[in-house]
N, C-alpha and C positions, 0 to 999 in steps of 0.2 A: 326190218320192215317197219315203215311208219304208217300208223292209222290216223286218218284225219277225220275229225268230228266237227262239222260246221255248227256255229251258234246262231240263234235267232233271238231277237228281242222278245218275242212272244214266249220264250222259255222262262223268262225272268218275271216271277210273280211274287206277291207278298208272302205266299206260302212257299218255303224253300223246297227245291226239287233236286234230287240227286241225278246228275247227268252221266256220271261215270264212277264206277267203284270196282276196285280190285285189291289185291293184297298189298299194293304199294301206295295207291292214291285213292282219295275220294274227292270228287268235284261236285259242288252244290251251287245251283243258280238261285238267286233270290233278288228281291227288289226292296230297297229302303223306302221308308215312308215318304221321303223326299222325291221319289220317282226314279232315282239313280239305280241302275242295275249293278249288282255285285256278284262276283264269282269266288267262292271260297275253295281254295285248293289245299288239301291236307295230305301230309305224309305222316310217318310214325313219329317225327320229331316236332311237328307243329303245323302252322298254316300261314297262307297269305290270303288276303282278300284283294282281288284285282277288279278294277272297274273297266270291263271290256269295251264299253261304248263311249267312255270319256277319257280319251288320251291314253287308255290302258295304264293309268296310274295305279300304283299299289297303295290301297287305302290303309291296310292293316297288315302287320307282320308279327308273328309270335312263334318262337321256337324254344324248346327246352324250358318252358315256363317263363321265359323272358319276353316282355312286350317291347319290341324294338322301336315303336313309333313315338315320336315326340309328344309331350303333353301339349294339348291345344284346346281351343274353345269350341270345336265342332264335335257334336255327338254323332253325326252322320254326314256323308258327302252331300253337298248342295249342287243343284244344276247351275253351271257357271260357264262363262267363256274366258274368264281370267282366273288364274290359280289362287289369287289372294282372296277370292270370294268363297273358297272352299279349302282353306289352308289347314287341313288336318291330316294329310296323308303321310305315309311312310316314304314314298318315292314318286317322282314324276319326271317326265321328259321335258327339259327346259330348252327352248329354241323353237323352230329350227332356222328361221330367217334372221332372228335376232334373239339375244340371250341376256339374262341378268337384269340388273336394275337400270332402267333407262335414265340417262342424264336429262336435264331440262331441255336440251336440244334434240333428244331422241323422240321418235314418234311411235315406237312399238310398246305393247303392253308389258308389264312386269313378267319376266321369264318367258316371253314369246307366246306364239299362237298354238304350240303343240300340246301344252300341258293339259288343256281341257278339250282337245279336238274331238269333234263328233266323228267317231270311227265309221268307215263305210262297211267293213266286214270284220268278223272275229271268228276264230276257230281254235280247236285244240289239236295238237299233234302228239300222239302217244308212241313211244319207242320203248325198247327194252330198258327198264330202269329209269326212264326220264319222261317228263311231261312238259310240253311246250305250249304256253298260252300266247297266241299271237293274233295279228289282225292287220288291216290295211287302211290307210287314210290318204286320200288324194286331195291335195291342196291345189286349187286352180283359181286364178283371179284374172278377169279380163284386163288385158294390157299390163299384166303383172307376171308373177312367178307361177310355176306349175311343177309340183313334185309329188312323189309318192313316198310315204313313210311306212315302215313296217316295224313296229315295236314288238318285243317279245319278252317273256319271263320263262326261264327254264328251271323246273324243280326236279330234283332227283330223289330216288327212294332212300329213305333212312339218312338223309343229309339235312343239316341246318344251314348249308350254303346254297345259294341260288344265283342264277345269272340274270342280269337285266341287259337287254340288247336293243339296239336301234339300227336300222338300215334306211338310208335316204337315197333316193334316185331322182335326179333332175330330169323331168319329162319335157322341159322347154327346149327351144332351139338356141337359147343363149345361156351363158353361165348364170348361176344363182349364188348368192351369199349363203354361207352355212356357219352357224354357231350352235354348239350343242353342249349341254351339261346333264349328267345323270345326277339328279338332285335327290339325295337320300337324307331324310330328316330323322336321324337316330335319336332315341331317347337320351335325356341327360341322366347319367349315372353318377351319383355323388362319390367323390374321391377316386374316380376312374383315372387311369393314366394313359397317355398317348405314346405311341412309338411308330416308327416307319423306317423303311430301308433307304432313306435319303437323309442327308445331314440335317440336324435341327435348324441350322442357320439358313437352310434353303427355304424355310417357311418364314416369310416376312409379314409384319403387321400391316394391315391396311391403314393408311394414314389419311386418305380422303374420307369425307363424311357425307354419305348419301342423304337425300332429302328426307327419307323416312327415319333417320337416326337423329334423336334429340339429345345431345351430349349433356351430361351433368359434370359438376366439378370433380366429383369422386372418380367418374369414368375417365375424364381427361387426365387426371393424375395417374391412374392405373396404366393407361396407354403410354404415358410418358415414362413410367418406370420400366415398362416392357422395352421401349425404344432404347433406353439407357442401359439395358441389361441387368437391371435391379430386380426384375420380376419375370416370370415365365408362365406359360399356360400348359405345362406338361401334365399337370394334375388338376382335376376339377375340385378344388378345395376351397374356393372363395366365391360362392355363387352370388353374393351381394355385389360383386364387381362386374358381373357379366350382363348388366342391363344399363344402357343399350348393349347391342350385340358386339362381340369381339370377333374379328375376322382376320384370318391369315391367308396369304397367297404363296404358292410355290409354282414357279414358271419353268418352262423348257425342261421338263423332267427327263427327256432322253439324254441329257447331259449327265445324269446320275445313274439311271438304270433302265433297262428295257421293260421291266415288269415291276412298276411301283406297287408297294404293299403298305397299307396303313392299318394300324390296330388301335383299339380302345379296350383296355383290360379293366374289368370291374374288380373291386376288392375281393370278391369270392372266387376269382380266377377265371371267370367267364371272359373269353376273348372274342370281341367283335372285329371282323376283318373286312377290308375292301381292297381288292387287287384288280389290275387292269394292264393294258399295254400302253406304253408311252408313245408308240408309233400311231396309236389311234387317238389317245387322250393325253395331251402333253402338258396340261395344267391341272392344278388341284386347289380347291378352296377349303378352308376349315372355318366353320361357323358355329359359334357358341352363344347361346342366349338363355338367360334364366330370369323369369319374373313370375308374377302370380298367375298369368294367363298362358304363357308359353315357355316351355323348357326343352331345349334341343342341344344336342352335342353332335353336330354333323361333322364328324372327325375327318371325312374325306369326301369331297364332291368333285369327281373327275370331270374334265371338260376340255374343249378345244381352245379355250381362251379364259380370261378372267370374266367374272359376271358383272361387268361394268357397263354393259350396253353395246349397241351396234357401233356407234361412232368411235368409242374408245378402242374397240377391236380393229376398226378400220385404220385408226391413227397409228396403233402400235404394231400393225402387221400380222395380227393373229386371226384376222378374218379369212376363212376358207372360201375359195371360189370353186364351185362344183360345176364341171364342164357338162354340156348337154349329154344326156344318157349315162353320165357317170354315177356310180354308186359308192357311198362311203358307209362303212359298218363299224359299230362300236359295241364292245362287250365289257361289262363290269361284273365281277364275281363278289358277292357280299353275303353277310350273315354271321353265324357263330362258327368259329373254327373248331 
């Protein structure tokens, strides 16, 4: 049996309020000083803070005493329409009409319109041993596209693994473009090692330089060493070389496995894991950045395409066309194994 608990904005005040409490979960509603509503979902292993009315992004994640979220410049989420104006979260939904870093010829915002979308509805679904935080967002534009998005996060009792989900339905009478990435900004862990169930050579270094990247001589030399096989990034051991960002791509994952799994293992043995279906998400990006303001080891960002913008996906054939009334669903499992 599933119990559904609707959420209303009026429940979220500066004074935290417990909405649900049992032996497995505690759910607390509160409002940041910035005005953004937060929902803290706890189990015996840790907690997530979800922003139920702003794209249902996961602002904070902590399990088994480990802070999973990248180091960033934001002390709290800020009201925003573009994710770059509140870039301090653990995870957000990138897309859906366009995804990634726009080229000079693209017209979409960085990482698309869904990341900070103003949700229409939000609710909880409680089942035996599992709690689902979900909601609904209707995008409609006169003379444009019309779709419904239903993001969700599933937390289970006594588990440090959780699911991040997205379902998109085209409500228009014509096909719509679809690009999606589950963008998880994991914390940088010094000397952590990477592994995955696809060959190392499937991950190739990004050779293009986006507009926001300002190369240095040292960075260019390190990139060249990687390209020549003289250096690798299997271990986070040279933070001074990861500024600007170092990015790897792996494409067409179904050629390697039906269930890609990527891991980042800390020196103390803690294993962070991300797994998904290559039938749903056939591309992955690895994004590493270390500087005084931001430190991130996004060891696996599953997606339907590379994060290089709408026009690039259109050119290389990775842009999805969603037929009228068609739904596409995506599920990523992540956390501490």
